N, C-alpha and C positions, 0 to 999 in steps of 0.2 A: 356798090354792094357791100353789106356789112361783113365784118371779119367772120362772124358766126355763120352767115350764109355761105361765104366763100369757103369755109372749112367743111361745109356740108353737115354742120352740127346744129342746124335750126331745130328748136324743140318742137314737140308735138303736143297738142292739147286735145284731149278726148273728153267727151261728156257721156255719162252712162247713168243708169239707175243702179244703186247699191243699197240694199235694205229698203228698196222702194222709193228712195229719195234721190233727187238730182245730185250728181257728183262730178266734179271737174278733176281731171288728172293731168298734171304737167309732167312731160317726159323728156329728159335729156338722155340720148342714147336710143336703144331699140324701142320701137313702138309696141312690140309684143315680146314677152319673155319666154325663154325656152330653157330646158334642163341644163344646157351648157352655161347658162348665166348663174355661176356659183355664188356670186356676191352681188347683192342688190341694195342700193341706198334708197330708203323710203323716208320722206320728210312728213312729219305730222305737225300741222301748223298751230299757231296760237289762235286767238279769237280777236277779230274776225278771221275765219279760216279760209280765205281765198288764196289759192296757190300762186296767183300772179304776183302777190307781194314778194315772193321768194325767188323770182325769176333770176335776178342778178346773182343772188347767193348760190343758186343751183348751177347756173352757168359756170361760175368761177370754180365751184367744187368739182364739177365734171372736168373742167380744164386741168385743174391741179392734179387730178387723178389720172391724167393722160388719156381721158376719154375711154378708159378701160372698163368702167363699171356703169351700169344703168343708174341714173339718178332720177327718181320719181318723187312726186309729191301728190298726195290725195287731199282734196278739200274736205272740209266738214260738210256733212249732209245738209243741203239746203242753204249753204252760204254763198254759192255761186249763182249768177243770173242764168236761169234756164234758157237754152236756145229756143227760138220761136217754135220749133217743131216738137218741143218737149215741155211737159208740165213740171211743176215743182216736185210732185209726188205721183207715183203710179196709182195709189189707192189711198185717198185721204183718211178713210176710217182706219185702215191698218197702220198708217203713219202715226195717227193720234194714239192708237192703242199701244203701239210700241214706243211711243215718245221718241221717235227717231231724231228729233232736233235737240233733245235734252242731253245731258252729260252722259248718262248711261247708254243712251241710244248712239251717241257719237263713238263711244268705246266699241260697242258691238259692230258698228258700221266699219271701223278700221279692221277689226278681226275678220269680218266678212270679206272685205276687199282683199286681204291677204290670202284667204282661202280660195278666192275666185280668180285671182290675177297673178299671184306669185307662185312659181314652181315649188313643189314640196321640198325638193332637194336644195333649194337656194338658202344661203345664210343671209340674214338681214343686218344691215347697219342702219339702225333707226336714228333719226335726228329729230328731236322734238324742240319746239319753241313754246315757252310760257305754258299754257294749259295743255299743249301737246305733250309735255313731259309727264304730267299727271296721267294722261291717256296712255302713254307708253308703259308706265309702271302698272297701270291696271290691266293692260294687254298681257304683260308678262305674268301678272298674278293669275289672271283668268285662264291663260293657256301656257302652262309651264313648259310645254313641248315646242313652243315657238322657237325657231332657230335664230336666235339673236347673237350675232358676233360681237357687236358693240352697240351701245345706246348713248348718244350724245345729248345732254340736257342743257339747252341754252336758255338762260334766264328762267329757271324752273319755278313755276307756281304749283308746288306740290303739297302745300300745307298752309293753314291759317290765312287763307286769302282775305276773308272779311276783316281780319285783325290787322292786316298790313296797312300802311298809310294810305295807299291808293284805294284799298278795299273799303276802308272806313268812309272815304268820300263817295265811292261808287255804289255801295250796297243799297242806300236808300233809293237811288235812281233805278237800279237794276231790279230790285226786289219789290219796292212799294210803289214806284212811280213810273214803271216801264211804259205803261200805256200812254202816259202823257207825252213821252218822247216820240211816239209813233206819228203824231200830227206833223211836227216839223220835218220828220223823215219823209212822210207822204208828200208834203209840199215841195221838198227838194226833188223828189222823184219826178215831179211834173216838169222840171226844167230840162231844156235840151242838154245833151251830154257835153257840148262845148262850153256851156255856162257852168255846169258842174265841175268840169276840169279847171276852169278859171278860178272858181271858189276854192277848190282844193289847193291850187297853187298859192292863193292868197293866205289860206290857213297855215300852210307850211313855209311861208316866205322867209321865216327866220332861220330855216335850215339851209345854209348856203350850198351845201353839197348834196341836196335832195336828189335821190335816185328817181328819175322820171318814169321808171318802170312801175312805180306804185300808183301812178295816176289812173291807169285803165282799171285795175281792180277796185280802186276807191270809187270810181264812177259806177262800176257794177254794184258796189255795196249800197249806193244811194238810189238804187232802182226800186227799193221798197221791201220786198219779202226777205231779201238777204239780210238787211239790217235788223229787221224784226227777229229773225231766227238767231242772229248773233246776240242780240240783247237778251233773248230768252235763255240761251246757253249761259250767258254771263250771270244771270240771276241764279241759275242752278249752281254755278261755280261758287258763288258766295255762300250758298247754303250747304254745299256738299264737300268742298275741299277744306277739310278740317285738320285732322291729325295726320302727320306724315306716316306713310306706310313703311315702317322700319323693317318689317318681316321680309317684304319683297326686295327692299334695298339690300338687306343682309344676304339674301339668297343669290343676288345677282351682282354683288359689289364689284367683282372683277371685270364685269362687262360695262359698267357705268362710268361716264365722265360728266361731271357737273360744272357748269360755268355760270357764276353769279355776277351780277352787276354791282359795282361799288356805290352806285347812286340809284338803285332800282327800288321804286316805291311799291312794287308788287311783291318782291321777295327781298326784303332789306338785308343788310349785312349781318344782322343778328341771326337770321335764318341760316346763313352760310356758316357762321361761327358755331351755331348749335349742331348742325349736321356734321361738321368736321370734328367736333368734340365727340359726338356719338359714334362716329365711324372713322377712327384715326388712320385706318389703312386704306381709306377710299381715295378716289381721284377727284378732289374738289379744288376748283380754281376760282380766284377772284379777279375780275377784270381790273386791269391797271391802266386802261386806255380811255376811260371815260365814256364807254359805249352805253347808249340808252337801251332800255328794255325793248323798244321797237327798233331793233338794230337794222331792219330792212329799209328804214327810211334813208339811211345814208352810208352804212358801213357793211353792206352785205358781202362785198368782195373780201374785206379784211377778215370778217368772221369765217368765211368759207376757207380762206388760207389757213387759219388756225385749226379748223376742224380737220382739214386734210392732213396737216402735220401731226395732229394728235392720233389719228387712227391709221396712219400709213403702215406702221409696223405690224398692226393686227391683220392687215389684208394679206400679208406675206406668209402667215402661218397656215 
């Protein structure tokens, strides 16, 4: 029996429709929240937005916090593989009209999830990764009444995405040639899951400490629609994540913690230097440990330990 099962802390995975789109929620702690849950951790993922990528990170964060607080993650709309009993969307026409899989739709999706599933009296500790950080800033801008105790921004892609080194490489694929990528994804989706897993291990074979928790969500991603929705969101990110939202950052500076990578090609060190110059009293940290942008591949536990340390004192106020 695993240590997690033995401790009675096995996570729950729930599937639901939110804004009419299939949504996966990974939950460490209670499966339902009640008014007595005064502090709730909610993780907003990067892209691809499958919560399974963050399982190790969330497990360690929950443990470091003494299992005292719910730690939940909500997937991006349409990024998870729908269970056999559920479709990708409840109403295809409404989903298209609301552009629920686009960047604006994903922001509204997270706000709707909070309205529907987080008690009004609960304070949120938001943890964002990559585009999840942009989504968090937009959530705070659109709903200033949102009860955010802290927001931790991990490897934040909140500005000039298409101008970043990785953005320059990926923009043509995501914006002009996205449909060409659908064919290989479709062909991969036809493979048995065991072969998909073997290919994934081969691709990541250079990462000696690969977290094998990422295999199952990556297999999910290669089932077709999830990958297409992820690429669609990526194309919108390149077009829409332009100027940094200094107004929202200024209004919430005391709540925000930013963690930049020293070798991150999505948000280079120049972006770290620029934001630290513009907000000299903010909490901006530069990774000194060589962690990659996709930290969940191998250092989820280490990053969770840091996050717990950063926000521990805030939980006591």
